[in-house]
C-alpha positions as YAML, in Angstrom:
chain: A
units: angstrom
residues:
- id: 1
  name: MET
  ca: [0.04, -0.04, 0.07]
- id: 2
  name: THR
  ca: [1.36, 3.39, -0.98]
- id: 3
  name: THR
  ca: [1.07, 6.23, 1.51]
- id: 4
  name: THR
  ca: [0.94, 9.72, 0.53]
- id: 5
  name: VAL
  ca: [2.46, 12.25, 2.90]
- id: 6
  name: THR
  ca: [0.26, 15.24, 3.20]
- id: 7
  name: PRO
  ca: [1.81, 18.76, 3.34]
- id: 8
  name: VAL
  ca: [1.43, 20.49, 6.70]
- id: 9
  name: SER
  ca: [0.01, 23.51, 4.72]
- id: 10
  name: ASP
  ca: [-3.10, 21.50, 4.33]
- id: 11
  name: PRO
  ca: [-4.30, 21.05, 7.97]
- id: 12
  name: ALA
  ca: [-7.51, 19.20, 7.14]
- id: 13
  name: ALA
  ca: [-5.75, 16.80, 5.11]
- id: 14
  name: LEU
  ca: [-3.17, 16.23, 7.72]
- id: 15
  name: ALA
  ca: [-5.98, 15.81, 10.26]
- id: 16
  name: ALA
  ca: [-7.41, 13.25, 8.00]
- id: 17
  name: SER
  ca: [-4.21, 11.31, 7.65]
- id: 18
  name: VAL
  ca: [-3.75, 11.24, 11.43]
- id: 19
  name: ARG
  ca: [-7.16, 9.92, 12.12]
- id: 20
  name: ALA
  ca: [-6.73, 7.27, 9.27]
- id: 21
  name: LEU
  ca: [-3.54, 6.20, 10.92]
- id: 22
  name: ALA
  ca: [-5.00, 6.17, 14.44]
- id: 23
  name: CYS
  ca: [-7.84, 4.06, 13.22]
- id: 24
  name: ARG
  ca: [-5.79, 1.43, 11.31]
- id: 25
  name: ALA
  ca: [-3.02, 1.36, 14.04]
- id: 26
  name: HIS
  ca: [-5.56, 0.84, 16.76]
- id: 27
  name: LYS
  ca: [-7.09, -2.11, 14.80]
- id: 28
  name: ALA
  ca: [-3.75, -3.63, 13.82]
- id: 29
  name: LEU
  ca: [-2.37, -3.44, 17.30]
- id: 30
  name: ASN
  ca: [-5.42, -5.15, 18.79]
- id: 31
  name: GLU
  ca: [-5.74, -8.05, 16.34]
- id: 32
  name: SER
  ca: [-3.60, -11.06, 16.80]
- id: 33
  name: ALA
  ca: [-3.38, -11.81, 13.21]
- id: 34
  name: THR
  ca: [-2.43, -8.49, 11.58]
- id: 35
  name: HIS
  ca: [-0.49, -9.09, 8.23]
- id: 36
  name: PRO
  ca: [3.25, -7.91, 8.43]
- id: 37
  name: ALA
  ca: [2.66, -5.90, 5.33]
- id: 38
  name: GLU
  ca: [-0.13, -3.82, 7.16]
- id: 39
  name: LEU
  ca: [2.22, -3.17, 9.92]
- id: 40
  name: ARG
  ca: [4.96, -2.09, 7.62]
- id: 41
  name: SER
  ca: [2.54, 0.22, 5.78]
- id: 42
  name: LEU
  ca: [1.44, 1.78, 9.06]
- id: 43
  name: LEU
  ca: [5.00, 2.25, 10.20]
- id: 44
  name: GLN
  ca: [5.81, 3.91, 7.00]
- id: 45
  name: GLN
  ca: [2.75, 6.34, 7.32]
- id: 46
  name: ALA
  ca: [3.70, 7.06, 10.95]
- id: 47
  name: ARG
  ca: [7.34, 7.95, 9.97]
- id: 48
  name: GLY
  ca: [6.03, 10.21, 7.23]
- id: 49
  name: LEU
  ca: [3.79, 12.08, 9.42]
- id: 50
  name: ARG
  ca: [6.44, 12.41, 12.02]
- id: 51
  name: ALA
  ca: [8.78, 13.86, 9.42]
- id: 52
  name: GLN
  ca: [6.03, 16.31, 8.57]
- id: 53
  name: VAL
  ca: [5.42, 17.66, 12.18]
- id: 54
  name: GLN
  ca: [8.92, 17.35, 13.55]
- id: 55
  name: ASP
  ca: [9.17, 21.15, 13.94]
- id: 56
  name: TRP
  ca: [5.76, 21.88, 15.21]
- id: 57
  name: PRO
  ca: [5.63, 24.18, 18.17]
- id: 58
  name: SER
  ca: [3.51, 21.61, 20.16]
- id: 59
  name: ASP
  ca: [5.13, 18.35, 20.95]
- id: 60
  name: ASP
  ca: [1.70, 16.65, 21.35]
- id: 61
  name: LEU
  ca: [1.36, 15.15, 17.87]
- id: 62
  name: PRO
  ca: [5.10, 14.42, 17.34]
- id: 63
  name: HIS
  ca: [5.10, 12.64, 20.59]
- id: 64
  name: TRP
  ca: [1.98, 10.66, 19.87]
- id: 65
  name: LEU
  ca: [3.29, 9.50, 16.57]
- id: 66
  name: GLU
  ca: [6.62, 8.52, 18.02]
- id: 67
  name: HIS
  ca: [4.64, 6.45, 20.62]
- id: 68
  name: VAL
  ca: [2.62, 4.81, 17.60]
- id: 69
  name: GLN
  ca: [5.87, 4.24, 15.78]
- id: 70
  name: ARG
  ca: [7.30, 2.42, 18.63]
- id: 71
  name: ARG
  ca: [4.24, 0.28, 19.18]
- id: 72
  name: LEU
  ca: [4.30, -0.75, 15.66]
- id: 73
  name: GLU
  ca: [7.95, -1.63, 15.60]
- id: 74
  name: ASN
  ca: [7.47, -3.87, 18.55]
- id: 75
  name: ALA
  ca: [4.32, -5.52, 17.19]
...
């Protein structure tokens, strides 16, 4: 699955990407039979979003994305 990285200049699209990641990651991390390709796709998406928001004035979203990335790496 190819993930498109949304420019931060489009806050609505960024929010939609974060929500989509949250939903997919929650499902993947709570299912016992998640396909490794899905985990890789989610990890790639989390890394891309983290790269976009690394210089944000607030640490909340970058911190959450880092947490999601770690959980996916350990799944």
